[in-house]
C-alpha positions, 0 to 999 in steps of 0.5 A: 516320347519326350526325349527332351524332358530334362533338357527342356524342363518339360514339366514346366509350361513354355515361356510366354511370348512376351517374356523379354518385354515383361522382364524389361518392364520389371527391370525398368520399373520406376513406379515405387507404388507398383505392388509385388515385383517379387511375385511378378518375378516368381510368376515369370520364373515358373516356366521352362527357361533357357540360360539366356532367359534365366540371366535376363530374369536374374538381371531384372531382379538385380535391378529391382534389388539395387533400387531398394524394392522389396522382393517378397515373397522371395527369401534372401539367400547368399550363395558362394560358388567355387569350381574348377570350370568356367562359371560365368554362364552358370551363375546367372542361371542359378540366380534366375532359377532360384526365383522359381524356388522362392529365393532372391539369390545373391551369388558370390564368385571368385576368379577362374581357377582359384577355388583352393585359395578362396576356400583356405584364405580367411580373408578371401572374397568368399569367406568375407562374404559370410555366405549362407552356403557355398557350392563347391562345384568340382569335377573329376578334373579338379582332383588327383585320381591317377590310375591305381595298381590295385584296390588297396592303392585305389582306396588310398588315392580316393581317401586322399581326394576326399580329404582334399574336398573335406579340407576345403569344406572345413576351411569354409566352415571355419573361416565363414561359417557357411555350409558346403554343397559338395558334388559327386563326380560325373564319370566320363563316357570314354572307357579304358577297359570297356565292360571291366571299367568298374572292376579294374582300379586303373580305370578312371570309372573305378576311381570315380565310383569309389570316390563317390562312395567314399564321399557319400559315406563321410557326408553322413557325419558332416553338416554339408549337403551333397548335390548328386551330379553323378546321378544327374549326368547318368539320368541324361546320359554321360555322353550328352552331359560332357562336351569335350568341345565346350571344355576345350574351348571355354572350360565349361564343366558340362554341356551348356544345354544342361545349365538350366537343369543343373541350376534347377537341381541346385535350387531344389537343394536350397529349397529343401534346406529352407523347408520349401519342399512340397508335402501333398500330392493332389490327384485327378482321377479320370485319365490321370490315375486310370484311362477313361471316365469312370462315370461314362465307362464304368468299372469295366471300361477304365484302363489300369490292367497289368499287361495292357500298355495303356493300363500299365502307364496309369499303374505307373502313376499310382505306383509312384504316388504310393511310393511317395506316400511311403516316404511321407508325402500326403495324398489327396484327390480332387476330381469332378465326379460322383463321390460314391462312383469314384470311391468304388474304384478304390474300394473294389477294382482289383487292378488298383494299387492305390486304395481308399485308405491311402488317400487322406482327403477325398474331394470327388464332387462337381465343385471347381477344383480350385475350391476343392484344393482350398478345402483340402488345404484347410482340412490338412492345415497345410499352406497351398505352397505345400501342394502339387496338383497332377491333372491330365487336362491342360484347361484344369491346369491353367485354371489352377495356375491362375487361381492358386499360383502357390500350387505346383502343377506339372505339365504332362505330355501327350503319352501317359507312359511318361506321366510318372517320369515327368512328375518324378523329374520335377523334383517337387518333393526333394528332401535332404533327410528321411526320418522315421517321422517322414515315413509316418507323416501321411498316417499322421495327417490321416489320423488328423482327418479323423480328429476333424471328424470327431470334432464335428461330432463332439458337443463342444470344444472342451468335450472334444479335447477331453475325448482325445485323451492327449498326452504331451511330452517335453524333452531337450534337444538330443541326437535321436531327434536332431534330424526332425528338429532341423526339418521342423525348423526349416519347414515351419512357416505359418506357426513360427514366431521368428522363422530363424533357420538352423542347420543340423550342425548348429542344432548339434552345437545347441545340444551341447550349449549349457547356456541355452534351454531347448525343447522338443515336444511330442503329442499323442492321443487316442488316434495315435502318435502325432510325432514331434510337433513343436520346437523351442529354443531359449537363449540367455539375455542375462542371469535372470532372463531368457529370450525365446529365440525360436518357437514353432509348431506344426499346424496340424495340431492347431487349436488343441491348446498345445501352445499354452502347454508349452508356455506352462512348461517354459514357466515351470522350467524357468522358475527351477533355474531362477529365470524371472522373465521370458522375452518373446519376439515376433518377426513378421515374415509375410507367411506367419501372420497366424501368430502375430498376436500369439504372445498377446493371447498368452498374456505377455506384455508388449514392450516399447521395442516393436515385436518384443513381449515380456512375461514374468514367470512369477505370474500363474502358469496356464492350467494343464489341459492334458497329461504331461510327461517332462523328461527333464533329467538331462536339463540338470546340466543347465 
């Protein structure tokens, strides 16, 4: 058993023995020519670190930032932290953990006990800091939840308490523009009525449960994000989460053993906000999806049978993988095996839950797994930072960590019964939303693999494009597409000219902004619907010019002339509105080198200002290479 899975963050490898010395060397680094201090911080962060180690790592990052050293690939993020408990221990852990999730986090805090004033005062420290987000770390002790006489009174009490929280969020939005991260409430383990606690309105548990339901209901229509502390506390156990002694002594809102876990969950949310969640699970086969070695033991000798303790452990891994696929995670295989032998299990074994059609890319051969994962990355047009690799072999895990550091690789315990729990606990695929396109993503990538196969057979690029029978659809931003638009904006890194990020509330505002021009672009072909694959936002420079604020595209449709079709649509729509010039901008992010020459290829002229490109809409538009549907009735509002 691994009772310490959550306390120890056991899906991460243990900290290196020289962790302290390496942090000190980074913090005291005086050599400005030393490369990639951000990557060194990131490498150190990817271990199971205790709160003091996280604080040490955060301090090293602070020293580097103060000296002006670049911290790429870490992304700057400013987080306000407000709460009713003592946050002195939590804040350094948040900064240290955020490195693991790809952020150089700056935390803005306030003195103990003044969270209400900080939220409501426009000139407070938090509001003047103009944070990207504010973590509103309130627990049940901060809110008025007195015992209720009946269900009606309980509902009124709960509504008032949620109003209380919403007023803080509204003030922070108004005063600073920050999005809020709002916590659900962790119930206390002490009961008042025993088993009836959840049914009697006078019970604190009843009120906490009702508060959480009301909060979650209201958050569905708000731009704010929920951090489910209630679920986290119940996962580890309420009696372990809450420490009366530490609250009485130091006003710690939860036991200090769980500071790293809490910080990791905050980091996951920040990652989901900025599109850093993983999208592909690569699976080893022998002793990962089944017990035994298929090449030695044969179909009859591997263990995946229902009713067998060992077999059911591996079936649990398959079930989790299948559930992840249903919510949009792409599945792939990388195994040292004979291809035909490995595939036969998926095709013929009666106890297999996963089948060949569930696997988008199947790499079973005798190549090294790093090469296989690179091949999978290329076939899917996904960066390595989108991948998670599950393998029972610690040697293979170590090799991939060394050769492909962008790939996430969970440590696995000795007992396979805990494989699936460990993978789920790591939270690699955490998401803020779940759209219909998420549900179809794995199928999108599977269809794309078919397109790759067709391209290899086609007699040239033009013949290939013609055989796809593509149809592209242009429409303005709207409410039905909003969640996918936000997701694309925050997840697209490689084909993204400016990598500007927007929240759902900001996109909703753009929908109503008559001065802006927006496009959501969809693509279909003979293999099916690719879904929404591109987003464009144009803002007015003056009466006759548009600045292309955002232009991004899913990499799975690279090489299909989509960008030329988008430019064609921009030119046509600009002419209709008297716009004579498009102003493009390329802002290098370290991850979007793919589009460094995007505007040059499309015929834009370089401007004197670095990264600025111009296009006269009187110039000829690109020739259409596919059928176009332009739903522009709504554009008449412009």
